[in-house]
VOGU-3710 file (C-alpha; in Angstrom, 3 decimals, decimal comma):
1> xxxxxxxxxx> -128,178/-49,044/-71,403  -125,347/-46,451/-71,786  -125,935/-43,435/-70,048  -123,634/-40,231/-70,451  -123,326/-36,937/-68,768  -122,045/-34,109/-70,920  -121,230/-30,673/-69,479  -119,563/-27,891/-70,319  -118,951/-24,098/-71,003  -122,134/-22,414/-72,995
11> xxxxxxxxxx> -119,731/-20,949/-75,398  -117,657/-23,903/-75,706  -117,011/-25,331/-79,208  -115,817/-28,403/-78,612  -118,489/-28,613/-76,349  -121,027/-27,448/-79,323  -119,073/-30,347/-80,998  -119,594/-32,945/-78,631  -123,179/-31,740/-78,017  -123,854/-32,634/-81,626
21> xxxxxxxxxx> -122,488/-36,043/-81,897  -123,913/-36,957/-78,718  -127,891/-35,930/-79,889  -126,853/-38,102/-82,864  -126,015/-41,272/-81,023  -129,309/-40,657/-78,424  -131,198/-40,216/-81,682  -129,907/-43,525/-83,492  -128,622/-46,135/-80,750  -131,627/-47,638/-78,297
31> xxxxxxxxxx> -129,606/-47,915/-75,862  -127,586/-44,705/-75,360  -128,875/-42,003/-73,206  -127,367/-38,181/-72,971  -127,639/-35,873/-70,416  -126,280/-32,326/-70,706  -125,419/-29,737/-68,569  -124,780/-26,553/-69,983  -123,187/-23,702/-67,621  -122,762/-19,985/-67,935
41> xxxxxxxxxx> -118,941/-19,333/-68,713  -118,962/-16,978/-65,726  -120,324/-20,224/-63,585  -118,030/-23,200/-65,464  -114,841/-22,986/-63,376  -116,679/-22,918/-59,546  -119,136/-25,506/-61,048  -115,917/-27,985/-62,151  -113,876/-27,470/-59,187  -116,837/-28,468/-56,763
51> xxxxxxxxxx> -118,292/-31,631/-58,924  -114,127/-33,067/-59,670  -113,872/-32,563/-55,871  -117,437/-34,345/-55,282  -116,530/-37,498/-57,458  -112,234/-37,196/-56,687  -111,779/-36,343/-60,247  -108,938/-34,192/-62,429  -110,437/-32,820/-64,530  -109,719/-28,655/-66,225
61> xxxxxxxxxx> -111,307/-28,077/-69,450  -114,285/-27,850/-71,009  -116,130/-30,590/-71,661  -116,284/-33,214/-69,110  -117,956/-36,151/-70,005  -118,772/-39,236/-67,277  -120,761/-42,576/-67,195  -123,148/-43,141/-64,545  -122,982/-46,522/-63,779  -126,495/-46,219/-62,160
71> xxxxxxxxxx> -129,301/-43,591/-61,780  -128,622/-40,307/-62,359  -126,959/-38,227/-60,054  -125,325/-41,571/-58,588  -121,888/-42,315/-59,005  -119,953/-41,776/-62,061  -117,011/-42,995/-64,072  -115,333/-40,284/-65,583  -114,753/-40,671/-69,351  -112,690/-37,460/-69,911
81> xxxxxxxxxx> -112,869/-34,630/-72,110  -113,932/-34,201/-75,984  -111,324/-36,362/-77,636  -111,889/-38,710/-75,710  -115,360/-38,920/-75,942  -114,770/-38,608/-79,513  -112,294/-41,650/-79,737  -114,921/-44,017/-77,400  -117,592/-42,926/-80,060  -115,256/-44,083/-82,623
91> xxxxxxxxxx> -114,369/-47,424/-81,025  -117,642/-48,527/-79,497  -120,100/-47,283/-82,388  -117,701/-46,583/-85,356  -119,111/-42,730/-85,490  -117,445/-40,128/-85,669  -118,140/-35,679/-86,136  -116,854/-33,786/-89,201  -118,063/-30,823/-87,822  -115,753/-27,977/-89,436
101> xxxxxxxxxx> -114,386/-24,969/-86,975  -116,484/-22,247/-88,332  -119,596/-24,172/-87,654  -118,651/-25,202/-84,136  -117,698/-21,250/-82,732  -121,672/-20,412/-84,477  -123,395/-22,980/-82,110  -121,295/-21,920/-79,467  -122,100/-18,059/-79,602  -125,874/-19,776/-79,900
111> xxxxxxxxxx> -125,556/-21,801/-77,145  -124,927/-18,942/-74,951  -127,249/-16,847/-76,109  -129,599/-19,752/-75,334  -128,219/-19,530/-71,995  -128,200/-16,390/-70,921  -132,297/-16,558/-71,650  -132,584/-19,305/-69,652  -130,891/-17,853/-66,528  -132,685/-14,784/-67,105
121> xxxxxxxxxx> -136,412/-16,581/-67,089  -135,080/-18,848/-63,924  -134,458/-15,486/-62,398  -137,440/-14,304/-63,334  -139,127/-17,110/-61,712  -137,492/-17,520/-58,693  -138,442/-13,529/-58,229  -142,263/-14,511/-58,191  -140,908/-16,804/-54,784  -140,406/-14,853/-51,851
131> xxxxxxxxxx> -140,184/-16,704/-48,650  -139,622/-14,785/-45,524  -135,666/-15,613/-44,656  -135,491/-15,956/-41,057  -132,170/-16,462/-39,026  -131,998/-17,861/-35,778  -128,232/-16,797/-34,444  -126,952/-19,602/-31,631  -129,068/-22,019/-33,521  -128,019/-25,324/-31,464
141> xxxxxxxxxx> -129,633/-24,252/-28,262  -133,088/-25,939/-27,260  -135,017/-22,905/-28,159  -134,267/-23,156/-31,882  -135,758/-26,756/-31,838  -139,182/-25,548/-30,211  -139,280/-22,659/-32,500  -138,456/-24,288/-35,654  -142,221/-25,713/-35,847  -143,396/-22,410/-34,665
151> xxxxxxxxxx> -142,046/-20,784/-37,505  -143,110/-23,166/-40,288  -147,086/-24,142/-39,440  -148,258/-20,545/-40,784  -149,811/-19,083/-37,317  -147,041/-16,627/-37,243  -146,767/-14,968/-40,767  -149,667/-16,755/-42,627  -150,895/-19,360/-44,267  -149,653/-17,899/-47,761
161> xxxxxxxxxx> -146,104/-16,887/-46,384  -143,071/-19,092/-47,549  -140,214/-19,480/-45,131  -136,466/-19,794/-45,688  -134,568/-20,314/-42,076  -130,972/-19,931/-41,832  -129,220/-21,718/-38,738  -126,250/-19,563/-37,625  -123,861/-20,922/-35,110  -119,894/-21,678/-34,088
171> xxxxxxxxxx> -118,207/-23,958/-36,621  -117,744/-26,275/-33,474  -121,292/-27,143/-33,852  -121,374/-27,913/-37,354  -122,366/-31,572/-37,272  -125,126/-30,384/-34,368  -126,208/-27,984/-37,367  -126,712/-30,482/-39,403  -128,505/-32,418/-37,554  -131,279/-29,500/-37,217
181> xxxxxxxxxx> -131,312/-29,238/-41,033  -132,458/-32,912/-41,484  -134,945/-32,705/-38,600  -136,134/-29,581/-39,939  -136,656/-31,138/-43,707  -138,190/-34,313/-41,846  -141,055/-32,021/-40,733  -142,389/-31,844/-44,595  -143,856/-28,402/-43,895  -145,441/-26,914/-46,974
191> xxxxxxxxxx> -144,609/-23,426/-46,301  -140,666/-24,353/-45,452  -138,986/-23,465/-48,734  -135,696/-24,547/-47,493  -133,306/-24,477/-44,553  -129,582/-24,423/-44,380  -126,909/-24,032/-42,295  -124,282/-21,394/-41,511  -121,049/-21,104/-39,800  -118,983/-18,225/-41,490
201> xxxxxxxxxx> -119,906/-14,633/-40,277  -119,250/-12,817/-43,586  -122,499/-14,843/-45,020  -124,786/-14,275/-41,457  -128,051/-12,901/-41,954  -128,018/-12,208/-45,839  -131,294/-11,070/-47,182  -133,008/-11,637/-43,680  -136,402/-10,369/-42,863  -136,017/-11,296/-39,128
211> xxxxxxxxxx> -133,386/-12,174/-36,954  -134,059/-14,002/-33,612  -130,619/-13,111/-31,565  -130,415/-16,164/-28,885  -127,106/-14,914/-28,051  -125,638/-15,142/-24,918  -121,929/-14,317/-23,338  -119,457/-16,755/-24,435  -117,362/-17,300/-21,732  -118,407/-19,195/-18,981
221> xxxxxxxxxx> -116,763/-17,199/-16,571  -116,747/-13,741/-16,539  -114,694/-11,765/-13,150  -116,993/-8,700/-13,029  -120,096/-7,425/-14,468  -118,073/-4,483/-16,549  -116,203/-7,295/-18,359  -119,915/-9,016/-19,040  -120,937/-5,641/-20,337  -118,062/-5,129/-22,422
231> xxxxxxxxxx> -118,339/-8,932/-24,091  -121,756/-7,658/-24,944  -120,874/-4,625/-26,403  -118,243/-6,480/-28,535  -120,520/-8,837/-29,728  -122,981/-6,080/-31,240  -119,664/-4,382/-32,947  -119,886/-7,592/-34,948  -123,496/-8,529/-35,053  -124,394/-4,916/-35,793
241> xxxxxxxxxx> -121,926/-4,215/-39,216  -123,018/-7,200/-40,423  -126,980/-6,526/-39,768  -126,783/-3,327/-41,638  -124,267/-4,761/-44,719  -126,347/-8,135/-45,381  -130,405/-8,006/-43,926  -132,815/-6,447/-45,732  -133,667/-2,218/-44,461  -136,803/-3,748/-43,213
251> xxxxxxxxxx> -135,548/-6,375/-41,125  -136,689/-6,689/-37,676  -134,638/-8,087/-34,696  -135,914/-10,086/-31,485  -133,352/-10,177/-28,990  -133,369/-13,303/-26,535  -131,467/-14,124/-23,781  -130,613/-14,105/-19,902  -127,603/-11,054/-19,706  -127,937/-7,671/-20,579
261> xxxxxxxxxx> -130,727/-8,110/-23,335  -131,851/-4,656/-23,321  -128,068/-3,355/-23,741  -128,062/-5,623/-26,480  -130,596/-3,925/-28,531  -129,492/-0,832/-27,322  -125,533/-1,462/-28,350  -127,269/-3,320/-32,177  -129,368/0,251/-32,585  -125,541/1,837/-31,928
271> xxxxxxxxxx> -123,310/-0,129/-34,502  -126,050/-0,504/-37,262  -127,539/2,837/-37,241  -129,320/2,545/-40,714  -131,655/-0,435/-39,422  -135,270/1,434/-37,896  -134,570/1,270/-34,242  -138,064/0,365/-33,649  -137,364/-2,642/-35,752  -135,135/-3,987/-33,109
281> xxxxxxxxxx> -137,104/-5,746/-29,547  -135,978/-7,398/-26,430  -138,947/-9,400/-25,284  -140,488/-9,413/-21,838  -143,048/-11,577/-22,399  -141,312/-14,337/-20,608  -141,432/-12,428/-17,470  -144,908/-11,402/-18,016  -146,022/-14,964/-18,466  -144,387/-16,264/-15,643
291> xxxxxxxxxx> -145,753/-13,811/-13,277  -148,894/-14,399/-14,833  -148,437/-18,243/-13,898  -147,659/-17,476/-10,302  -150,589/-15,211/-9,789  -152,810/-18,111/-11,595  -152,034/-20,781/-9,037  -151,942/-18,389/-6,306  -155,457/-17,569/-7,495  -156,249/-20,962/-8,727
301> xxxxxxxxxx> -157,715/-20,039/-12,145  -156,227/-20,361/-15,879  -153,250/-18,292/-16,388  -154,694/-17,089/-19,501  -157,414/-14,943/-18,050  -154,520/-12,746/-16,914  -154,608/-9,537/-18,524  -152,467/-6,523/-18,486  -149,479/-7,417/-16,165  -146,826/-5,260/-16,855
311> xxxxxxxxxx> -143,482/-5,390/-16,924  -141,167/-1,723/-16,555  -137,323/-1,190/-17,028  -134,337/-3,691/-17,405  -135,786/-7,026/-18,470  -132,488/-8,930/-17,131  -131,954/-6,577/-14,677  -133,544/-4,206/-12,232  -137,725/-4,754/-12,987  -140,570/-3,145/-11,867
321> xxxxxxxxxx> -143,510/-5,864/-11,970  -146,710/-3,970/-11,890  -150,287/-5,674/-10,893  -152,091/-2,534/-10,437  -154,189/-2,371/-13,720  -153,710/-6,216/-14,018  -157,502/-7,445/-15,097  -158,579/-11,258/-14,247  -161,201/-12,503/-16,652  -163,497/-15,858/-16,427
331> xxxxxxxxxx> -162,406/-15,671/-12,826  -164,412/-18,071/-10,547  -165,967/-15,848/-7,867  -169,251/-14,499/-6,177  -169,685/-12,003/-9,474  -169,704/-13,355/-12,490  -170,566/-11,658/-15,909  -170,037/-12,444/-20,034  -166,950/-13,300/-21,513  -165,808/-9,501/-21,224
341> xxxxxxxxxx> -166,755/-9,187/-17,759  -163,424/-8,757/-15,791  -161,792/-8,021/-12,043  -159,284/-6,122/-10,947  -156,414/-8,213/-9,328  -155,978/-6,011/-6,474  -159,911/-6,100/-6,064  -159,525/-10,085/-5,471  -156,216/-10,903/-4,090  -155,805/-9,532/-0,608
351> xxxxxxxxxx> -152,627/-11,133/0,372  -150,303/-8,801/0,420  -147,212/-10,448/2,042  -147,451/-13,153/-0,880  -146,957/-10,402/-3,097  -144,082/-8,753/-1,505  -141,752/-11,937/-0,511  -143,015/-15,754/-1,911  -144,103/-13,921/-5,135  -140,947/-11,711/-5,787
361> xxxxxxxxxx> -138,693/-15,060/-5,087  -139,916/-17,579/-6,522  -140,654/-15,160/-9,724  -136,975/-14,808/-9,202  -135,947/-18,386/-9,613  -138,058/-19,077/-11,920  -136,525/-16,325/-14,484  -133,370/-18,081/-13,959  -132,053/-19,525/-17,720  -131,894/-23,007/-16,148
371> xxxxxxxxxx> -135,845/-23,298/-15,637  -136,697/-23,197/-19,136  -133,513/-25,899/-20,059  -136,010/-27,014/-22,855  -137,116/-23,993/-24,475  -140,567/-24,397/-24,417  -141,538/-20,847/-22,573  -139,065/-19,074/-24,711  -140,149/-19,905/-27,683  -143,689/-19,668/-27,286
381> xxxxxxxxxx> -143,348/-16,107/-25,971  -140,677/-15,266/-28,990  -143,652/-16,807/-31,476  -146,479/-14,752/-29,789  -144,582/-11,276/-30,095  -143,501/-12,275/-33,570  -147,459/-13,299/-34,302  -148,587/-9,568/-32,940  -146,023/-7,923/-34,777  -147,108/-9,343/-38,307
391> xxxxxxxxxx> -151,089/-9,843/-37,087  -151,813/-7,388/-34,258  -152,372/-7,976/-30,688  -155,224/-8,347/-29,611  -157,545/-5,290/-28,960  -156,993/-3,440/-25,943  -154,455/-6,072/-24,311  -151,445/-4,779/-23,252  -147,890/-6,446/-23,987  -144,533/-6,113/-22,252
401> xxxxxxxxxx> -141,254/-5,031/-24,729  -138,217/-3,650/-24,513  -138,325/-0,770/-26,942  -136,094/2,184/-27,689  -137,266/5,082/-25,760  -138,773/8,106/-27,483  -139,987/10,545/-24,224  -143,009/8,062/-23,649  -144,273/8,031/-20,214  -141,654/11,036/-19,044
411> xxxxxxxxxx> -138,361/8,248/-19,209  -134,999/9,626/-21,026  -134,997/9,363/-24,360  -131,620/6,614/-25,695  -132,800/3,494/-24,134  -134,278/0,230/-24,262  -136,669/-0,053/-21,905  -139,542/-2,330/-21,150  -142,916/-0,851/-21,670  -146,496/-1,710/-22,603
421> xxxxxxxxxx> -147,372/-1,612/-26,066  -149,650/-2,672/-28,705  -149,083/-4,055/-32,194  -151,115/-2,212/-35,219  -150,186/-2,358/-38,619  -146,902/-4,059/-38,391  -145,165/-1,611/-35,875  -145,668/-1,653/-31,983  -147,170/1,459/-30,406  -146,561/2,566/-26,703
431> xxxxxxxxxx> -150,052/2,412/-24,391  -148,674/6,140/-23,672  -152,562/6,841/-22,448  -151,771/5,163/-19,031  -151,995/7,049/-16,377  -149,252/6,891/-14,060  -149,475/8,238/-10,738  -146,599/10,375/-9,146  -145,119/7,170/-7,315  -144,607/4,898/-10,274
441> xxxxxxxxxx> -143,411/8,154/-12,191  -140,485/7,974/-9,421  -139,748/4,405/-9,725  -139,852/4,284/-13,441  -137,053/6,774/-13,558  -134,962/5,382/-11,050  -135,298/1,871/-13,186  -133,912/4,025/-15,875  -130,905/4,737/-14,277  -129,929/0,774/-14,454
451> xxxxxxxxxx> -130,068/0,865/-18,033  -128,474/4,596/-17,984  -125,595/3,239/-16,343  -125,384/0,330/-18,219  -124,845/2,226/-21,278  -122,199/4,341/-19,821  -120,156/1,272/-19,398  -120,870/0,048/-22,484  -120,167/3,186/-24,059  -116,973/3,894/-21,954
461> xxxxxxxxxx> -118,261/6,870/-20,114  -117,657/5,826/-17,151  -115,815/1,973/-15,237  -117,885/1,158/-12,917  -121,399/0,086/-12,913  -122,267/0,364/-9,306  -119,197/2,021/-7,577  -119,106/2,291/-3,700  -122,399/0,696/-3,590  -123,834/-2,921/-3,044
471> xxxxxxxxxx> -126,832/-3,728/-4,410  -129,672/-5,758/-2,562  -133,145/-7,158/-3,923  -136,049/-4,556/-3,069  -139,713/-5,156/-2,594  -142,445/-5,060/-4,924  -144,965/-2,389/-5,051  -148,493/-1,753/-5,172  -150,110/1,610/-5,182  -151,709/0,967/-1,109
481> xxxxxxxxxx> -148,838/-0,097/0,519  -148,319/3,526/2,167  -146,221/1,871/4,707  -143,754/0,677/2,641  -143,524/3,256/0,618  -142,670/5,624/3,453  -139,646/3,385/4,429  -137,649/4,124/1,151  -134,924/6,118/1,777  -134,981/9,756/0,028
491> xxxxxxxxxx> -131,313/9,517/-0,945  -131,821/6,716/-3,162  -134,320/9,225/-5,140  -131,538/11,831/-4,628  -129,186/10,043/-6,673  -131,111/8,735/-9,345  -132,595/12,128/-10,228  -129,164/13,240/-10,237  -128,136/10,685/-12,541  -131,133/11,547/-15,113
501> xxxxxxxxxx> -130,418/15,517/-14,845  -126,797/15,154/-15,710  -125,013/12,038/-16,840  -121,755/14,144/-17,545  -121,621/15,157/-13,885  -122,007/11,411/-12,844  -119,415/10,663/-14,768  -116,825/12,733/-13,909  -117,709/12,161/-10,525  -116,794/8,872/-10,469
511> xxxxxxxxxx> -114,021/8,935/-12,357  -111,944/10,993/-9,565  -114,549/14,098/-9,229  -115,638/15,385/-5,986  -119,238/13,918/-4,226  -122,215/15,896/-2,682  -122,929/16,031/0,569  -126,121/13,690/0,610  -123,878/11,479/-1,447  -121,091/11,194/1,488
521> xxxxxxxxxx> -123,630/10,247/3,914  -124,977/7,333/2,069  -124,903/4,002/3,138  -123,237/0,892/1,746  -125,981/-0,263/-0,270  -128,813/1,168/-2,478  -132,173/0,277/-1,970  -134,058/0,519/-5,434  -138,129/0,073/-5,466  -138,684/-2,278/-7,495
531> xxx> -137,802/-6,012/-8,429  -134,327/-7,587/-9,038  -134,340/-10,669/-11,416
//
């Protein structure tokens, strides 16, 4: 069986003549088979170069003919071009072609018109297939392994939505990326339209509907916290314009990491100004889930029964775990009720010493990235948050999320701050109906100082994150701890208030200006009410 492949430009007259001869041989010879590949003139050069490089051939003109030794797509033996094919037909089958030049040109013109029509039909068919394009950055981390099956099972985006997954990482990880691509294909998921690996930044985030940034600091050892902030800012200077240029205008960006995730989200908003800031968020649900698990172990109940535990502030820095509104469902106690019945945590958990010490210490250690070496919990929180974003969160349930401040809870505008939200109709809405007492309001504004300072360092407005101050871990706050509240230093509140009211004045003071008498008398340590993790 003689199996030949004939490929050429659609407008090539020699391809038209070779095609007619091949069709005659295929029709009249029982053991002759021909497969034709017609390329648009705009695509011919790139296609020919790729084909020759793949097979180790050298050929520069249209058409190109080769013989397949086994099956189509397998190893081939190059025959040559138009002249070589005519010689082969003459010597083996004693058949030649007597097509005239005018007829060759006419058929070539018709071939081009047909190719254009076919390409247009294929584009129309492809337009009917509109999968969600999901880009995962730093795709070689363990979280990605756990995340891909969650993206392809239909629970996040719906059983009617196909997905195309794009894995992005550095070129040094190219082999690992290819391995992940093969494993993803092995899932044989009916909702997986395609999966691809990418190592070139210029093609990053192309047509992205969802971007998951798992980036962290590229440099393992960084001298100062300010250098760390500047490196995060530099990353965002690269990714922001790429997202703005390549991604869809409605793209949703999820930031996940272990360092400065709030700042990272804010800088992406800064360097991708055309993207809706409400579409760039950072996840606080991991810290929230860890806190729920800690409380559940203390009360010997299931963590899923703990609702409305709130994480305020800087997810990777100074954050406040608010237990005042936490509700317990299906808690085994003397009081029992229907599934909708709940009890407030502070009415059940009386061990305030545990809250102030062991809870804070244990949660701090669990929050380290090393405790999530397999990536199960981070991947689950990313998937859960995206499911809420696309399908809505449970009615009445609060979810902690790092979002852009727009004056919610009286917070300063223009920072990314973790706060309670709910998801409705494809967007998030802050739980602004919450009643915030004076003490909590004071704490929330102090937490904002940390984020304002990060922003100032990132934008070059100040040089140091904590000038002439040490920072020590502070205590957790619950509303009935009057003694703990009484011990707080009023000077800390003065410093935080001045930073919020006049950022420019603080900038001048830290770069050589005079300091107020209150600041001159402050101690070296800066005790912020809240939790450092």
